[in-house]
N, C-alpha and C positions, 0 to 999 in steps of 0.2 A: 504495500501500500505506499503511495507516495503522500510526504506531508505534502500539507496545506501550502501553496506559498502564501507569503506574507508582505505587505506593503512596503518597499524601502523607503524609514522617513531620515532625512539625514540629523545628524545632531549640532546643536548649537555652535558647537567646534569647527564643524564640516561646511556651515551655513557661511562662518566669519571666513574659511581658507576660501568658498567661493567669490564672497565677496572682495575679499584682498587682491585675488589676484586677474578679479575681473576688473577691480578700480585701479590696480598697479597697470596692468594694459592698457586702459583709457589715460595715464594721465602721464605714460611713457609717450604714446601716439602723439600727446597735445603739448609735451615740454620732455624732450628727451635728453635734458641735462640732470634729470631729476634720479637715472637710471641705479647710479650710486647706495641711494634711500632708499630706492626700492627696493633694489638688491633684498638692502638690509634687512628688511620688514619682512617680506619672504622668505627670509632665513631663516628671522627669527619662528615664523610660523611654521613652518617645516622641521625646528628644534622639538617646537610642543609638539604637531605629530608626533615625530618620534619618542617623546616622551611617554604619550599617551598608549603608543603602543607596546612599548616597552613596559609598561605597569598591567601584569594579566587581568587584573580587577578592575580597572577602572571602563568606565560608560562612555567616556569620553568620544570614541569613536562608534557606537551601536548599544545595544543591548547588552547584558552581561550576567548573567544569573551568577550572581554571587551567592545566595541563599535560597531556601525553596521560598514558595508563594504561601501568602500570611495561611491559607486554608490549612497548607502542611504543618504549619507553626502550631496553629491551634489544634492540632492531631498528635502531637506531639513526635513529627516525623522529624528523622535527619537523613542526609545522604552521604553513602559511600560510594567514591569513586574511583575506578584501579586502569591507569596507564598502561600503554606500553606493550599489553600483549598481542593476543595470549603467547605464554609459554610454556613448553611442554613440561616442564620442570614444576614450577612455580604456582601456574595458574589451576593447575588439578586440587595442589592443597588448599589454595585459599579459595576454592568452592566447596572441599569438602566441612572445614572451618565456617564458612558462612553456613551450610545444611544445620550443623550443629547448635547453630545461634538463631537459625531459621532467620535469617537476616537474607535482606536483597541488597543486589549492589549493580552498579553500571560502571560497565568495561569501555574503556574508549581506546579500541583495537585498533591499529595499524593493518592497513589492508594488504599487504606483504607477508605480515605476519600470521594473518588470517589466513591467507592462501598457503601457506606453508604450514599452516595445520587445522584446516579446514573442521575435522570432528571435533575438537576441542572448542572451536567455538560456538558450532551448533550446539554442543552441551551447555556452554555460556547460556543459552537463549533456553536449552533444553529445563534447567534450574533454576527458572523464575526469574532470571538476571538478565538487565538490557544490554545491547551492542550498539557503543555511539561511534563515532568518526573521529579518528585521531590524525585523520589522514593516510594516503596511502603509502607513502616512504618517510615518514617521519622527518623530513629534511630540517637539520637543524640551522639553514638559514630560509628558511619559510617564509618568514614575513620582511623577507626581501624582495619577494617575488612580485611581479607585475601582475594585472590582473587578470590575462589570460593564461599564465604559467598557473596561478593560483588557483582558478577557477578549475583548471585540469586536475591538479591533484585531491581539492576536494571532491568532484564528482567522477575519478576512480576509486576513492577511497566508498563513495555512495553505495557505487555498484557493486562495487567487490561485496563491501560486506552485507547489502542486503541478496546478491545473489548466493553466497556462502550462508550466512543467518537464517533467510527469510524473514527478515526484521529489519526494513528501510528504519535507517539513522535520522533520529529528530534533533540529534544535540552533535555539535561539531567542540571541538577541544585543540586548538590548533598546538602545537611543538614548545612545551615551554609555557605558555598559554600568551606567545607574542605573537604580534600580528603589525599590520598597516591601513589606511583609510580601504583599500580595495576589499577587506573581508567583507563587512559588513551589505553591502551591496548583493555580493556573489551568496551570501548566507540565506539572506530573503528570495532568491532567487529558486533555493532547494527546498526552502518551509524548516533550514534550519536555523537553529536559537545556540547561541555562543554560551559555553558555561564554562566558567572559572572555577573558583572555591573559597570556602570563607577561611579554611586553614590547612596548609601543605605540611605534610611530617618529614619532607626532604630526604628518605628512606633511600633515594638514591645514592647518596652520598655519606650518609650517618648510619652505622653498622652497631650503633648501642639502640637495641629495640626500646628497654626503657624509658631514654629519653624523646623518642619518636613517638611513643606513645605517650607521655605526658604532654609534648606538644598538639597532639590532635585533641586530648582530652582536657585540656585549659578552658576552663568554662564552657566546656561541650554543652549545647544548647538546641531546641528542636530549630527546625530549619537550615542549621549549618550543613556546610559541602565539604566532605573533606578529602585528602587527593592522595593515593596512594600508590602503587606501581606494583605492577606483578614483572613485566618486563626492565630490564637494566636494573633490578633491585641489589641492594648492599647487602652485604653479609656480615650476620655476626660475629664474634673471635672465635664461635666454633661451627662457622662456617654455611649457618641456614638462610633463609631469605629472610630479610629484618621484617619483611610486612607480614608473616606469620606471628612471631610472637607480637609483635604491635598490633596488630590486629585483632587479637585474644583478648590483650586489655582493654581495645577502646572499646569489643561489644559489652565484654563485662561490664565496664563502667556506663555505656548506653542501655544496659538493662537492669543495672541499681535504680539509673535515674529516672527509669520510665519510655524511654525512648527508642523509638523502630525505625529500623532502618529500610528504605524505600529507594527506587527508581529512579530517577529523574522523570523519566516518561510517565510514571504513574502518577505524576501530581501536575502534571502539562494542565493549565488551564482550559475547560470546551472551548473552543473556536466559534 
């Protein structure tokens, strides 16, 4: 099923960018000698755009889920999101752990990883979780792409994950959450919603599972969107993927607080 398209609405920062560029062009035609000042103005504008794209939780470039909707908050729900898989070693253990806690999670999968492990991708959905789009190749320089290359990368991820999992993604998360002003227009054309997070555990770098769990659990509350990784997972001193111990602690904390983990798509407002 194809997600419903949404209307693209430029943010105030993007409207300002359009106005500055148009104004600069008109002023340049009227008085060419103004070019140094106009160039400096546009450079400052592009620095602001770049800063907004480098801040994963920013909403300056378009809608961005940093927390769940109010209805989910009132229902005592939060979301666990897991990036960079599926991984043949780690993901099955994560799925078993989630089953034991009767928890649901959202897996932001890489298209090429899904192609390598299609049965594992389907198993995620079979167990009641959601597969969402983390791009086709997970390029680290994704945020530098122009609109056509960015669109191809997102579309390829959509097609791959839908074909393999039988579930067309409703959410997109770029590599490391980094993006540029082209992204929201492309997402709107595919009915996709950008999802970042409330807190992340830095579990691709930190092998201390207790510290990762503490960071995620600190002030844990309904509406939180938490980020972990089954792909590229750091290892504890014993060699275990850090997500396993950290996630177990997190789920114990959530249960003690009466919170329930749900998928992002399960709390999407009705169109």
